[in-house]
C-alpha positions in Angstrom: 96.1 157.8 1.5 97.2 158.5 -1.5 98.6 154.7 -4.2 101.7 155.7 -5.8 101.3 152.5 -9.1 103.7 153.0 -11.4 103.0 152.5 -15.1 104.1 149.4 -16.8 105.6 150.5 -19.8 104.6 149.2 -23.2 107.3 147.3 -24.9 106.7 148.6 -29.1 105.9 145.3 -30.5 105.6 146.5 -34.7 108.9 145.7 -35.6 108.6 142.2 -34.3 106.8 141.1 -37.4 109.8 142.2 -39.1 112.4 141.0 -37.2 110.9 137.2 -37.1 110.5 137.7 -41.4 114.3 138.5 -41.3 115.4 135.7 -39.5 113.0 133.5 -42.1 114.6 134.9 -44.5 118.7 134.4 -43.3 117.7 130.4 -42.5 116.3 129.3 -45.4 119.4 130.8 -47.1 121.9 130.1 -44.5 120.4 126.2 -44.4 121.5 123.3 -46.2 119.3 121.0 -47.7 119.7 116.8 -48.4 118.5 116.4 -51.7 118.8 112.9 -54.0 120.8 113.0 -56.1 120.1 109.8 -57.3 122.4 107.4 -59.5 124.7 108.8 -62.9 123.6 106.4 -65.8 123.7 107.3 -69.5 121.0 105.9 -71.7 122.0 103.9 -74.9 120.2 106.0 -77.8 117.1 105.0 -79.5 117.2 102.3 -82.6 116.2 103.3 -86.1 113.1 102.4 -86.4 114.0 100.1 -89.1 115.6 97.9 -87.1 114.4 94.7 -87.0 114.6 93.6 -83.0 116.8 90.6 -83.7 119.5 92.9 -84.7 119.2 94.0 -80.6 119.8 91.0 -79.4 122.3 90.9 -76.9 124.9 87.7 -77.6 124.8 84.8 -74.7 128.7 85.0 -74.3 128.1 89.1 -74.2 125.4 88.8 -71.2 125.9 88.6 -67.1 122.4 88.5 -65.3 122.6 90.1 -61.9 118.8 89.1 -59.3 118.1 90.4 -56.4 115.2 88.4 -55.2 113.1 90.2 -52.5 115.0 89.0 -48.8 118.3 90.2 -50.7 119.8 87.0 -52.3 121.8 87.7 -55.1 122.4 85.6 -57.8 125.0 86.3 -61.1 126.1 84.7 -63.8 125.8 84.0 -67.0 123.0 83.0 -68.8 123.4 79.1 -68.3 125.6 78.6 -65.2 124.4 81.2 -62.1 124.6 81.4 -59.2 123.9 82.9 -55.5 126.6 84.9 -54.0 127.5 87.2 -51.5 127.6 90.6 -52.1 131.6 90.8 -51.6 131.7 89.0 -54.9 130.1 90.5 -56.8 132.5 93.2 -57.6 135.3 90.9 -58.7 132.8 88.7 -60.9 131.8 91.4 -62.8 135.7 92.7 -63.0 136.4 89.3 -64.4 133.7 88.8 -66.8 134.2 92.0 -68.8 137.6 91.9 -68.3 137.7 88.4 -69.5 141.6 88.6 -69.3 141.8 85.1 -70.6 140.2 85.6 -73.8 137.7 82.3 -73.3 135.0 81.6 -75.4 132.2 81.7 -72.1 132.9 85.9 -71.9 132.7 88.4 -73.8 134.1 89.5 -76.9 136.8 92.7 -77.0 135.9 94.5 -80.5 139.9 96.2 -81.1 138.3 100.0 -81.2 139.8 103.0 -82.8 139.8 106.0 -79.9 141.0 109.5 -80.8 143.3 111.4 -77.7 143.4 115.1 -76.7 146.7 115.4 -78.9 145.2 113.8 -82.0 146.2 110.8 -81.8 144.6 107.4 -82.6 144.6 104.5 -79.4 142.9 101.2 -80.6 141.5 99.2 -77.4 140.1 95.9 -77.3 136.8 97.5 -75.8 134.6 94.9 -74.1 131.4 93.7 -75.4 129.9 93.0 -72.0 126.8 94.0 -70.8 125.7 93.3 -67.0 121.8 93.0 -66.6 120.3 94.2 -63.5 117.5 92.6 -62.7 114.7 93.1 -59.6 111.9 91.8 -57.9 108.8 93.4 -57.3 109.9 93.1 -53.4 113.1 94.0 -53.8 114.2 96.4 -50.8 115.8 99.7 -51.8 119.0 99.1 -49.5 119.7 95.9 -51.4 119.8 97.8 -54.6 121.9 100.4 -54.0 124.5 98.3 -52.7 124.4 96.0 -55.4 124.7 98.8 -58.3 127.6 100.5 -56.0 129.3 97.3 -56.1 128.5 97.6 -59.9 129.9 100.5 -60.5 132.9 100.5 -58.4 133.9 97.2 -60.7 133.9 99.6 -63.4 135.4 102.3 -62.2 138.5 100.3 -60.8 138.6 98.5 -63.9 138.7 102.3 -65.4 141.9 103.3 -62.8 143.6 100.2 -64.4 143.6 101.3 -67.7 143.8 105.1 -67.2 147.1 103.8 -65.4 148.6 102.1 -67.6 148.2 104.4 -70.6 148.1 108.0 -69.0 149.8 107.3 -65.9 147.3 108.8 -63.2 143.4 108.0 -62.1 140.4 107.8 -64.0 139.4 110.6 -61.6 142.9 112.9 -61.6 142.7 113.1 -65.4 141.2 116.1 -67.6 137.7 115.9 -69.0 139.3 114.6 -72.5 141.9 111.7 -71.3 139.0 110.6 -68.7 136.3 110.8 -72.0 138.8 108.7 -74.1 139.0 105.9 -71.2 135.1 106.3 -71.0 135.1 104.9 -74.4 137.7 102.2 -73.1 135.9 100.3 -70.5 131.9 101.8 -71.4 129.4 101.9 -68.0 127.0 98.9 -69.2 124.5 98.1 -67.1 121.5 97.7 -68.4 118.4 97.6 -65.6 115.8 94.7 -66.7 112.2 95.3 -65.9 111.8 93.9 -62.4 109.7 90.4 -61.4 106.5 89.7 -60.9 107.1 86.5 -58.5 104.4 83.7 -58.0 104.4 83.2 -54.0 
């Protein structure tokens, strides 16, 4: 009795490597990857070599200190008057410091600065000399640091919006590049980040 066995056809696998490689290339091209954007900060220019250290000190009235402790507590204020505050209060306190609306002597000075506009005209604006100094400890959490950075940046952005609407009738982000540059000169983003402190336990 003869057995009638059927031969199973072999699958040609020579092209599978090409297909897998093509799919890999497709997913690499089509997939978006998360990237860390970081924080946008413009560093001041290097001082001249012959400049004395005393010349670059900031007057006490022009300095607003913000310290983030290891447990996330925030202490903020002028060098002579610092208080523990809530994160939600930080933006308003930073704005009050920068604007100095009542021109009090214990808040920043203002310097009338001539700013050239896109049409060639001049705009004189009292630029605040205030500097916000952000300081952390070695055990400050990243989340707390980012939250404080965001609030300080929001404070400056809202001031820029106010100035832009008063001068140009539109928010800062909606202005053309030349007008944005003028408002940025009127309200410079002055956030200095000091070396983290070592806290003794």
